[in-house]
ROROVEX-640097 format. One line per 2 residues: number of its first residue (from 1); for each residue y, z, x of N, C-alpha, C, O, CB. Coordinates in steps of 0.2 Angstrom, whole numbers, plus 5000, padded with zeros to 4 digits. Glycine has a CB too. Layout:
N
NUM) Y/Z/X/Y/Z/X/Y/Z/X/Y/Z/X/Y/Z/X; ...
***
This chain:
114
1) 4993/5018/4869/4988/5026/4875/4981/5022/4876/4978/5021/4871/4985/5036/4870; 4976/5018/4882/4973/5015/4882/4966/5019/4876/4966/5025/4874/4972/5013/4891
3) 4962/5015/4875/4957/5018/4870/4951/5022/4874/4947/5025/4873/4954/5013/4863; 4953/5018/4881/4947/5031/4885/4949/5030/4889/4948/5027/4895/4937/5034/4886
5) 4953/5035/4883/4960/5039/4886/4958/5046/4879/4959/5044/4873/4970/5034/4886; 4957/5052/4880/4956/5056/4873/4962/5055/4868/4962/5049/4869/4957/5064/4875
7) 4965/5056/4864/4970/5055/4861/4972/5062/4861/4978/5062/4861/4969/5052/4856; 4969/5068/4861/4971/5074/4858/4971/5079/4865/4975/5083/4866/4965/5077/4851
9) 4968/5077/4869/4973/5081/4878/4971/5077/4882/4966/5078/4886/4971/5090/4883; 4974/5069/4882/4974/5064/4888/4964/5063/4890/4961/5058/4890/4981/5069/4897
11) 4962/5069/4892/4957/5066/4896/4954/5059/4896/4955/5056/4891/4954/5069/4895; 4951/5057/4901/4948/5053/4902/4942/5050/4898/4936/5050/4901/4947/5056/4907
13) 4941/5046/4892/4933/5043/4889/4932/5041/4895/4936/5038/4899/4931/5037/4883; 4922/5044/4897/4918/5037/4898/4913/5040/4895/4910/5045/4895/4917/5034/4906
15) 4912/5031/4893/4904/5029/4892/4898/5033/4893/4898/5033/4900/4903/5023/4895; 4894/5035/4892/4887/5034/4893/4884/5031/4896/4880/5028/4893/4885/5033/4888
17) 4885/5029/4905/4881/5026/4906/4883/5021/4910/4880/5017/4914/4879/5025/4902; 4893/5023/4910/4894/5019/4911/4894/5019/4920/4891/5024/4922/4897/5017/4907
19) 4897/5015/4924/4896/5016/4930/4899/5016/4934/4897/5013/4939/4894/5015/4933; 4910/5020/4934/4913/5020/4931/4914/5025/4940/4915/5024/4946/4913/5022/4924
21) 4913/5028/4936/4914/5039/4941/4909/5036/4948/4912/5035/4954/4906/5050/4933; 4903/5034/4948/4898/5032/4955/4901/5031/4958/4902/5034/4963/4893/5029/4957
23) 4906/5021/4957/4907/5023/4961/4914/5021/4960/4916/5016/4961/4902/5021/4965; 4918/5026/4958/4922/5030/4961/4924/5032/4966/4929/5032/4969/4922/5033/4960
25) 4916/5034/4966/4916/5043/4971/4916/5039/4976/4921/5038/4979/4907/5050/4971; 4907/5036/4977/4908/5033/4982/4913/5029/4986/4916/5031/4991/4905/5031/4982
27) 4915/5024/4984/4924/5024/4984/4928/5025/4987/4930/5021/4992/4927/5026/4982; 4931/5031/4985/4935/5037/4992/4933/5042/4992/4936/5047/4989/4944/5040/4992
29) 4924/5042/4997/4921/5046/4997/4920/5041/5004/4921/5045/5009/4916/5050/4992; 4918/5031/5005/4923/5030/5014/4930/5028/5013/4933/5023/5016/4920/5023/5019
31) 4932/5032/5011/4940/5029/5010/4941/5035/5014/4946/5035/5019/4945/5028/5001; 4939/5039/5014/4939/5048/5019/4937/5045/5026/4939/5046/5031/4931/5055/5016
33) 4931/5041/5024/4928/5043/5035/4933/5037/5037/4933/5036/5043/4917/5040/5040; 4938/5033/5034/4940/5024/5037/4946/5026/5039/4950/5029/5035/4941/5016/5031
35) 4947/5025/5046/4953/5028/5046/4956/5021/5055/4954/5020/5061/4953/5041/5046; 4960/5019/5051/4961/5014/5055/4967/5012/5061/4970/5008/5064/4961/5009/5050
37) 4969/5024/5059/4975/5022/5066/4973/5021/5075/4978/5021/5079/4980/5029/5067; 4964/5020/5077/4964/5018/5085/4964/5006/5083/4965/5002/5088/4953/5024/5090
39) 4962/5005/5080/4963/5000/5076/4970/4995/5078/4971/4990/5081/4963/5002/5069; 4975/5002/5072/4983/4995/5073/4985/5000/5081/4989/4995/5084/4993/4996/5064
41) 4985/5003/5084/4983/5002/5091/4984/5000/5096/4988/5001/5101/4981/5000/5092; 4978/4995/5095/4976/4989/5100/4979/4984/5096/4980/4978/5098/4968/4987/5102
43) 4981/4986/5089/4982/4976/5087/4990/4974/5092/4995/4977/5093/4984/4974/5074; 4986/4970/5094/4994/4970/5101/4998/4966/5095/5004/4965/5096/4994/4964/5111
45) 4996/4962/5089/5003/4954/5088/5005/4959/5080/5002/4965/5079/4997/4941/5087; 5009/4956/5077/5014/4955/5071/5009/4958/5067/5003/4957/5067/5016/4947/5069
47) 5014/4964/5063/5010/4966/5058/5016/4966/5052/5022/4964/5054/5005/4974/5059; 5016/4967/5049/5018/4970/5043/5017/4975/5036/5016/4973/5030/5018/4967/5041
49) 5017/4979/5038/5016/4986/5031/5021/4986/5026/5027/4986/5027/5019/4995/5034; 5020/4984/5019/5027/4988/5013/5022/4990/5010/5016/4989/5011/5033/4984/5008
51) 5024/4993/5007/5020/5004/5002/5027/5003/4997/5032/5000/4998/5019/5017/5010; 5026/5006/4994/5029/5004/4984/5030/5015/4989/5026/5019/4992/5017/5000/4973
53) 5040/5016/4987/5038/5020/4988/5038/5025/4983/5037/5031/4985/5040/5020/4992; 5039/5024/4978/5038/5027/4970/5029/5026/4973/5027/5020/4974/5043/5021/4959
55) 5025/5029/4974/5017/5027/4976/5015/5034/4979/5017/5035/4984/5016/5021/4981; 5009/5040/4974/5011/5045/4976/5003/5047/4981/5001/5052/4984/5014/5051/4969
57) 5002/5038/4981/4993/5041/4987/4995/5034/4992/4990/5030/4993/4981/5040/4981; 5001/5033/4996/5004/5031/5001/5011/5029/5002/5014/5027/4997/5001/5026/5001
59) 5015/5031/5009/5020/5037/5008/5021/5035/5018/5016/5034/5021/5016/5048/5003; 5028/5035/5022/5029/5031/5028/5026/5037/5030/5028/5036/5036/5036/5028/5030
61) 5023/5043/5030/5020/5049/5033/5011/5048/5032/5007/5052/5033/5023/5056/5028; 5011/5044/5030/5003/5042/5028/5003/5036/5032/4998/5036/5035/5000/5042/5020
63) 5006/5031/5032/5008/5025/5038/5007/5025/5044/5012/5028/5046/5013/5023/5040; 5002/5021/5049/5006/5021/5056/5002/5015/5060/4997/5011/5060/5005/5028/5060
65) 5009/5015/5065/5011/5010/5068/5010/5011/5073/5008/5016/5074/5015/5008/5066; 5011/5005/5080/5009/5007/5085/5012/5009/5089/5018/5008/5087/5008/5004/5086
67) 5013/5013/5093/5017/5017/5097/5021/5011/5103/5027/5010/5103/5012/5024/5102; 5018/5009/5105/5018/5003/5109/5024/4997/5110/5028/4995/5113/5013/5000/5107
69) 5019/4997/5100/5022/4988/5098/5025/4988/5096/5024/4989/5090/5019/4982/5095; 5030/4987/5098/5039/4985/5094/5038/4978/5089/5043/4976/5087/5046/4981/5101
71) 5033/4975/5088/5033/4970/5082/5028/4972/5077/5024/4968/5075/5032/4963/5085; 5029/4979/5076/5023/4983/5068/5032/4984/5064/5038/4985/5066/5016/4995/5071
73) 5029/4984/5060/5034/4987/5058/5033/4985/5049/5033/4980/5046/5042/4983/5063; 5033/4996/5045/5035/4994/5040/5041/4998/5035/5046/5002/5037/5029/4993/5037
75) 5038/4996/5029/5046/4996/5025/5043/4997/5016/5038/4994/5013/5054/4986/5026; 5045/4999/5015/5046/5007/5011/5050/5003/5003/5056/5001/5005/5053/5017/5016
77) 5049/5001/4998/5052/4997/4994/5053/5002/4987/5048/5003/4983/5048/4990/4994; 5059/5004/4986/5061/5007/4981/5060/5002/4972/5061/4996/4972/5066/5009/4984
79) 5059/5007/4968/5056/5006/4961/5049/5001/4963/5049/4995/4962/5061/5002/4955; 5043/5004/4966/5039/5001/4970/5033/5007/4971/5033/5012/4975/5043/4998/4976
81) 5028/5005/4966/5021/5008/4966/5017/5007/4970/5019/5003/4974/5017/5008/4960; 5010/5009/4971/5004/5007/4974/5002/4999/4975/4998/4996/4979/4999/5009/4970
83) 5007/4996/4971/5005/4987/4970/5016/4986/4970/5021/4985/4966/4998/4983/4956; 5015/4986/4976/5023/4982/4978/5026/4975/4974/5031/4974/4971/5021/4979/4986
85) 5019/4968/4975/5020/4964/4973/5018/4962/4964/5019/4958/4959/5017/4961/4977; 5016/4969/4965/5016/4968/4954/5024/4970/4952/5028/4967/4948/5010/4977/4949
87) 5025/4976/4955/5030/4979/4952/5037/4977/4957/5042/4981/4955/5029/4988/4950; 5039/4972/4961/5045/4970/4963/5043/4964/4968/5044/4964/4974/5049/4975/4966
89) 5041/4960/4962/5034/4953/4968/5045/4950/4971/5047/4951/4977/5026/4943/4959; 5047/4948/4968/5053/4946/4971/5055/4946/4979/5057/4941/4983/5057/4949/4967
91) 5055/4954/4979/5056/4957/4988/5052/4956/4989/5051/4952/4994/5059/4964/4991; 5045/4960/4986/5039/4959/4990/5037/4947/4994/5034/4946/5000/5033/4963/4983
93) 5038/4945/4992/5039/4940/4994/5042/4940/4997/5040/4944/5001/5041/4936/4991; 5047/4938/4999/5053/4937/5000/5053/4940/5007/5052/4936/5011/5058/4940/4996
95) 5053/4945/5008/5050/4949/5013/5046/4943/5018/5050/4938/5021/5043/4957/5009; 5040/4943/5018/5031/4940/5018/5035/4936/5022/5035/4935/5028/5026/4936/5011
97) 5041/4930/5015/5041/4925/5017/5046/4924/5025/5046/4920/5030/5044/4923/5012; 5049/4930/5025/5056/4931/5033/5052/4932/5036/5055/4932/5042/5062/4937/5034
99) 5042/4935/5038/5041/4940/5041/5036/4933/5044/5035/4934/5050/5038/4947/5038; 5034/4928/5040/5030/4925/5043/5035/4917/5046/5033/4915/5051/5024/4925/5037
101) 5038/4915/5045/5045/4909/5049/5050/4912/5049/5054/4910/5046/5047/4902/5046; 5051/4918/5053/5053/4924/5059/5051/4924/5067/5045/4925/5068/5050/4930/5057
103) 5053/4923/5070/5049/4925/5076/5052/4927/5078/5051/4926/5084/5046/4921/5082; 5059/4933/5077/5059/4943/5076/5061/4941/5070/5067/4940/5069/5064/4949/5081
105) 5056/4941/5067/5058/4947/5061/5060/4951/5059/5062/4951/5053/5057/4949/5060; 5060/4957/5066/5060/4963/5066/5070/4965/5064/5072/4969/5061/5057/4965/5072
107) 5072/4958/5067/5083/4959/5067/5082/4961/5061/5081/4967/5060/5090/4951/5068; 5082/4956/5058/5084/4954/5051/5082/4957/5042/5086/4956/5037/5083/4948/5053
109) 5074/4960/5043/5070/4966/5037/5074/4970/5034/5073/4972/5028/5065/4971/5039; 5078/4973/5038/5081/4980/5034/5084/4973/5027/5083/4971/5021/5088/4987/5039
111) 5090/4972/5032/5099/4970/5028/5093/4965/5023/5096/4959/5022/5108/4964/5036; 5086/4964/5018/5083/4959/5015/5082/4965/5010/5086/4963/5005/5077/4955/5018
113) 5079/4971/5009/5078/4975/5008/5085/4979/5003/5084/4983/4999/5074/4978/5014; 5092/4976/5006/5096/4980/5004/5098/4977/4997/5102/4980/4994/5101/4980/5009
***
């Protein structure tokens, strides 16, 4: 258990004078104000979104793709959380490489994840 966690009740220990809590509040407030849906909808090029299916923050319901651009795709990686590149680097890098090097990557992407 990290020293920042109270051993008795599991609550985080905040060092007096620490800037982590204010930074976290500011960052989360900024995220609440951010909405990428209009930009994604207008984006006319290829787009690959990879997310971990074990993430409690990002899931297929929270990801938006264009309704008209068929070059955009989203793939959930099993056994990965918020950081698929760290949790499943081999598959993540394989998907990225395939997407970047294949002009029509959408056709075969799902077979790579199996």
